[in-house]
C-alpha positions in Angstrom: 12.6 89.2 -69.0 11.7 92.8 -68.2 12.5 93.9 -71.7 10.7 91.0 -73.3 7.6 91.6 -71.2 7.7 95.3 -72.0 7.9 94.7 -75.7 5.2 92.1 -75.5 2.8 94.5 -73.8 3.5 97.2 -76.4 3.0 94.8 -79.4 -0.3 93.5 -77.9 -1.6 96.9 -77.2 -0.7 98.5 -80.5 -1.6 95.7 -83.0 -4.9 94.7 -81.4 -7.8 95.6 -83.7 -5.7 96.4 -86.8 -6.7 94.1 -89.6 -4.5 93.1 -92.6 -6.2 94.3 -95.8 -6.0 95.0 -99.4 -4.4 92.6 -101.9 -1.9 90.8 -99.5 -3.4 87.4 -100.2 -4.0 87.9 -104.0 -2.2 86.1 -106.8 0.6 87.8 -108.8 -1.7 88.2 -111.7 -4.3 89.9 -109.6 -1.8 92.2 -108.1 -0.5 93.3 -111.6 -4.0 93.8 -112.9 -4.9 95.8 -109.8 -1.8 98.0 -110.1 -2.4 98.8 -113.7 -6.1 99.1 -114.0 -6.2 102.8 -113.2 -3.1 103.8 -115.0 -3.3 107.4 -116.4 -3.2 106.7 -120.1 -3.0 110.5 -120.7 0.5 110.6 -119.1 3.8 109.4 -120.2 5.8 108.8 -117.0 9.1 108.3 -118.8 8.8 111.7 -120.3 7.7 113.6 -117.2 9.8 116.7 -116.3 9.5 119.0 -113.3 8.8 122.5 -114.4 8.0 124.4 -111.2 7.8 124.4 -107.4 5.2 126.6 -105.7 3.6 126.9 -102.3 0.8 128.2 -100.1 1.2 128.6 -96.3 -1.8 127.8 -94.1 -2.0 128.3 -90.3 -2.4 125.2 -88.1 -2.4 125.3 -84.3 -0.9 128.8 -84.6 2.0 127.6 -86.7 2.8 128.1 -90.4 2.4 124.9 -92.5 3.7 125.3 -96.1 2.0 123.1 -98.7 4.1 122.4 -101.8 2.9 122.1 -105.4 5.3 120.4 -107.8 4.3 121.0 -111.5 5.4 119.0 -114.6 5.3 119.3 -118.4 2.2 117.1 -118.4 -1.1 117.6 -116.7 0.0 116.1 -113.4 1.2 117.7 -110.2 2.3 116.5 -106.7 1.4 117.8 -103.2 3.8 117.8 -100.3 4.1 119.6 -96.9 7.0 121.2 -95.0 7.0 120.4 -91.3 4.6 122.4 -89.2 6.4 125.5 -87.9 9.1 125.1 -90.6 10.1 127.6 -93.3 9.2 127.2 -96.9 12.6 128.4 -98.0 14.0 125.0 -96.9 12.0 123.5 -99.8 12.5 126.4 -102.3 16.3 126.2 -102.0 16.0 122.7 -103.5 14.2 123.9 -106.6 17.2 124.3 -108.8 18.0 120.6 -108.2 14.5 119.6 -109.2 13.9 121.5 -112.4 14.1 119.2 -115.5 14.2 116.0 -113.4 11.8 113.2 -114.0 9.8 113.2 -110.7 9.2 109.4 -110.9 12.9 108.9 -110.1 12.1 109.6 -106.5 15.0 107.8 -104.9 17.6 109.4 -107.3 16.2 112.9 -106.5 16.1 112.2 -102.8 19.8 111.3 -102.8 20.6 114.6 -104.5 18.6 116.7 -102.0 19.2 114.7 -98.8 22.4 116.6 -97.9 20.3 119.8 -97.6 18.2 118.5 -94.7 18.9 118.3 -91.0 17.4 117.6 -87.6 14.3 119.5 -86.4 12.6 121.8 -88.8 15.6 121.8 -91.1 14.4 118.4 -92.5 11.1 119.9 -93.6 12.1 121.0 -97.1 13.6 117.7 -98.2 10.7 115.7 -96.6 8.0 117.9 -98.2 9.5 117.6 -101.6 9.8 113.8 -101.3 6.1 113.5 -100.3 5.2 115.5 -103.5 7.3 113.3 -105.7 5.5 110.2 -104.5 2.1 111.9 -105.0 3.1 112.8 -108.5 4.5 109.4 -109.3 1.3 107.6 -108.1 -0.8 109.9 -110.2 1.4 109.2 -113.3 1.0 105.4 -112.9 -2.6 105.6 -111.6 -1.9 103.8 -108.3 -1.9 104.8 -104.7 1.5 105.6 -103.0 1.3 102.5 -100.8 1.3 100.3 -103.9 4.5 101.9 -105.1 6.1 101.1 -101.7 5.5 97.4 -102.1 1.8 97.0 -101.1 -0.2 97.5 -97.9 -0.3 95.6 -94.7 -3.6 97.2 -93.5 -6.5 99.0 -95.0 -7.0 101.3 -92.0 -4.4 102.9 -89.8 -4.9 103.2 -86.0 -4.7 106.7 -84.7 -3.7 108.1 -81.3 -5.7 111.1 -80.2 -3.8 114.0 -78.5 -5.5 115.3 -75.4 -3.8 118.3 -73.7 -3.1 118.3 -70.0 -5.0 120.6 -67.8 -5.5 121.3 -64.1 -9.2 121.1 -64.6 -9.6 117.4 -64.2 -13.3 117.4 -64.9 -12.5 119.0 -68.3 -9.9 116.4 -69.0 -12.2 113.6 -68.1 -14.9 115.0 -70.4 -12.4 115.2 -73.3 -11.2 111.7 -72.7 -14.7 110.3 -72.7 -15.5 112.1 -75.9 -12.3 110.7 -77.5 -13.1 107.1 -76.6 -16.9 106.9 -76.4 -18.0 109.3 -79.1 -15.0 109.5 -81.5 -13.9 105.8 -81.2 -10.2 106.2 -80.4 -8.5 103.3 -78.9 -5.3 105.1 -78.1 -4.8 108.4 -76.3 -1.7 110.5 -75.9 -1.9 112.8 -72.9 0.2 115.7 -74.2 1.6 118.7 -72.4 1.7 116.7 -69.1 3.6 119.6 -67.6 0.4 121.7 -67.6 -0.9 119.7 -64.6 1.9 121.1 -62.5 1.1 124.8 -63.2 0.5 127.0 -60.2 1.2 124.1 -57.7 3.6 124.8 -54.9 6.2 122.4 -53.6 6.8 120.4 -56.7 10.4 121.3 -57.2 13.5 120.4 -55.1 15.8 123.2 -54.1 14.0 125.8 -56.3 15.3 124.1 -59.5 12.6 123.7 -62.2 14.6 120.8 -63.5 14.3 118.6 -60.5 10.8 117.4 -59.4 10.1 116.6 -55.8 8.3 113.5 -54.7 5.1 115.6 -54.7 5.7 116.6 -58.3 6.3 113.0 -59.4 3.2 111.9 -57.5 1.0 114.5 -59.2 2.0 113.5 -62.7 1.8 109.8 -61.9 -1.7 110.1 -60.2 -2.9 112.2 -63.1 -2.0 109.6 -65.7 -3.3 106.8 -63.5 -6.6 108.7 -63.3 -6.8 108.4 -67.1 -6.1 104.7 -67.0 -8.9 104.1 -64.5 -11.3 106.2 -66.6 -10.7 104.3 -69.9 -9.9 100.8 -68.6 -7.2 98.4 -69.6 -8.0 98.1 -73.3 -7.2 101.7 -74.4 -3.5 102.4 -74.9 -2.1 105.6 -73.2 1.1 107.5 -74.0 2.3 110.8 -72.6 4.8 113.6 -73.4 6.0 117.1 -72.5 7.4 116.3 -69.1 9.1 118.7 -66.7 12.7 117.9 -65.9 13.7 115.6 -68.8 16.8 114.2 -67.1 17.8 110.7 -66.0 17.0 111.1 -62.3 13.6 112.6 -62.8 12.5 110.2 -65.5 13.8 107.2 -63.6 11.6 108.1 -60.7 8.6 108.8 -62.9 9.1 105.7 -64.9 8.8 103.6 -61.8 5.8 105.6 -60.6 4.0 104.9 -63.9 4.4 101.1 -63.9 0.9 100.7 -62.4 -0.6 102.7 -65.3 0.9 100.4 -68.0 1.9 103.1 -70.3 2.3 102.4 -74.0 5.3 104.8 -73.9 6.7 107.9 -72.3 7.9 110.3 -75.0 11.2 112.1 -75.3 12.1 111.5 -71.7 15.7 112.7 -72.2 17.7 114.4 -75.0 17.6 112.0 -78.0 21.3 112.8 -78.8 22.3 111.3 -75.4 22.3 107.6 -76.3 24.1 106.8 -73.0 21.2 108.4 -71.0 18.6 106.6 -73.1 20.2 103.3 -72.6 20.6 103.9 -68.8 16.9 104.9 -68.5 15.7 102.0 -70.6 17.6 99.6 -68.4 16.3 101.3 -65.2 12.6 101.4 -65.9 9.9 99.1 -67.2 7.9 101.9 -68.9 8.6 101.9 -72.7 10.5 104.8 -74.2 9.7 106.5 -77.5 12.0 109.0 -79.2 12.5 110.5 -82.6 10.2 113.4 -83.6 13.1 115.8 -84.3 15.5 113.3 -85.9 16.5 113.5 -89.6 17.3 110.6 -91.9 17.5 106.9 -91.2 21.2 106.9 -90.1 20.4 108.6 -86.8 17.6 106.2 -86.1 19.7 103.2 -87.0 22.2 104.3 -84.3 19.4 104.2 -81.7 18.4 100.7 -82.9 22.0 99.4 -83.0 22.5 100.5 -79.4 19.1 99.2 -78.2 18.5 102.6 -76.7 14.7 102.8 -77.0 11.6 100.7 -77.2 9.8 102.6 -80.0 11.1 104.8 -82.8 8.8 107.9 -83.2 9.8 109.7 -86.4 7.9 112.7 -87.8 7.9 112.1 -91.5 8.0 115.8 -92.2 11.4 115.9 -90.6 12.7 112.3 -91.0 13.0 112.6 -94.8 9.7 111.8 -96.3 7.7 108.7 -97.1 10.2 106.1 -98.2 12.9 107.1 -95.7 10.3 106.7 -92.9 9.3 103.3 -94.2 13.0 102.3 -94.2 13.3 103.5 -90.6 10.4 101.3 -89.6 11.8 98.3 -91.5 15.2 98.6 -89.9 13.7 98.9 -86.4 11.6 95.8 -87.0 14.8 93.8 -87.7 16.1 95.0 -84.4 12.9 94.1 -82.5 12.0 97.8 -81.9 8.6 99.2 -82.5 7.6 102.3 -84.6 4.9 104.9 -84.2 4.5 108.1 -86.3 4.6 111.6 -84.9 2.5 114.1 -86.8 1.1 117.6 -86.7 0.0 119.5 -89.8 -2.5 119.6 -92.6 -4.2 116.6 -94.3 -1.4 116.6 -97.0 1.2 115.4 -94.5 -1.4 113.3 -92.7 -2.2 111.3 -95.9 1.5 110.9 -96.6 1.8 109.3 -93.2 -1.2 107.1 -93.8 0.3 105.6 -97.0 3.6 105.0 -95.2 1.9 103.4 -92.2 -0.2 101.2 -94.5 3.0 100.0 -96.3 5.1 99.5 -93.1 4.4 96.3 -91.2 6.2 97.6 -88.1 4.1 100.8 -87.9 1.6 100.6 -85.1 -0.1 104.0 -84.8 -0.2 107.5 -86.2 -0.7 110.8 -84.2 -3.8 112.9 -84.8 -5.2 116.0 -83.3 -9.0 115.5 -83.3 -10.9 118.2 -85.1 -13.8 120.0 -83.4 -12.8 122.1 -80.4 -9.2 122.2 -81.4 -9.0 122.4 -85.3 -12.5 122.9 -86.7 -11.3 123.7 -90.2 -8.9 120.7 -90.6 -11.0 118.4 -92.8 -12.1 121.3 -95.1 -8.6 121.7 -96.5 -8.8 118.7 -98.8 -11.3 116.5 -100.7 -10.6 112.8 -101.0 -10.5 111.6 -104.6 -12.6 108.5 -103.8 -15.1 110.4 -101.7 -14.3 108.4 -98.5 -13.9 110.2 -95.2 -10.3 110.7 -94.0 -11.1 109.1 -90.6 -13.7 106.7 -89.3 -14.0 105.7 -85.6 -10.5 106.4 -84.6 -8.8 104.9 -87.7 -7.6 106.6 -90.9 -8.9 105.1 -94.1 -6.3 104.0 -96.6 -7.3 105.2 -100.1 -7.3 103.2 -103.3 -7.0 106.4 -105.4 -3.9 107.4 -107.3 -1.1 109.2 -105.4 -2.0 110.4 -102.0 -5.7 110.2 -102.8 -6.5 113.9 -102.1 -7.0 117.2 -103.8 -6.8 120.6 -102.2 -10.1 122.4 -101.4 -9.1 125.9 -102.2 -12.1 127.5 -100.5 -11.0 125.9 -97.3 -7.3 126.8 -97.9 -8.1 130.5 -98.4 -9.8 130.7 -95.0 -6.7 129.7 -93.1 -3.8 131.4 -94.9 -1.0 132.3 -92.6 -0.7 136.0 -91.9 3.1 136.0 -92.7 2.5 135.1 -96.4 -1.0 135.1 -98.0 0.2 134.3 -101.5 -1.4 131.3 -103.2 0.9 129.3 -105.4 2.6 132.4 -106.7 5.6 132.1 -109.1 9.0 131.3 -107.4 11.3 132.1 -110.3 13.8 133.8 -108.0 14.6 130.3 -106.7 15.2 128.8 -110.2 18.9 129.1 -110.0 
């Protein structure tokens, strides 16, 4: 009963307010007409060939974010993104496997390049290329990526807004009120929770920074409960970046957080330790989310088969791209496990996530770092093809435009080039072979 009630709470909290949209109730004839009405008659998808892979690296939250540009023999290109903090060489090393291929054969190409990816940032190259292939294919056929994935379940995607922890509780309260009352978010993730323990004495046992004392547990629990009391019962709350990510600490904290009704606690122990995840899930009633550094669906399937978590939390820019992430969500759904999407990067990766979330019934929410005081230049990096805003009142808008539905705003891109490499889509012929 504990697990059933825990899942019930998560499902009620995450699906509330998300409407089904688009063409889900339309006839087959209407679906076909809609899918082909904007087909690019100037392209010949069956004759498309990849001719080049180039990049530009922008700075985001102090990290490099490589944006990929896949060119073809026709007037169509695709955009993708390597994981934030990742290296563009993880994509460039794939170039020799891409040249001459038809980009619309996305699954075939993915199977060729999949062995070159790995957990953490090593998955960024494969994932970024896969995103660009879907963008290109959507443009070739004149349909949005979500249509190519089988259609959409929703026409807007719920976002959770990151809010960094701080010892200045008045500042945190102000940020939270802005997120909820002014920006319209219905889900918060209190990130960098460890920050609330900085410069506080007596929070560790025996001098070990891996074992929190009762005082340390209490400070974290009271901090998150303060957020709950501030926003009320209708706003979902998650949290991550804990001190002492071990079974004993997180068991104590999980019990202490039950009064706060968390949507999840994130990465509480090492995701490779399935035994610890299963033990923790059995011991506490607070839901567990894991997966931001995991690559490919096989590793996620192992978590599902062992019933080791409550929510899978892949980062698409590591997990393997758009279709691989959708498959992860579909598999989890069959195992009665939820899915949310981890994300940090530019609007290119963001919109890739939006299409995947729209096409995955099991996907409940997508991460977002609100612009303004944290990332003022974020929205200026792209223009939407349809002219709609990327985000409205805490929800991402799902576009009807071909591909990902965005174009780069080069004026905005040039303002945030990463100092390590300020080239802009320069030739990469040295990676041709």
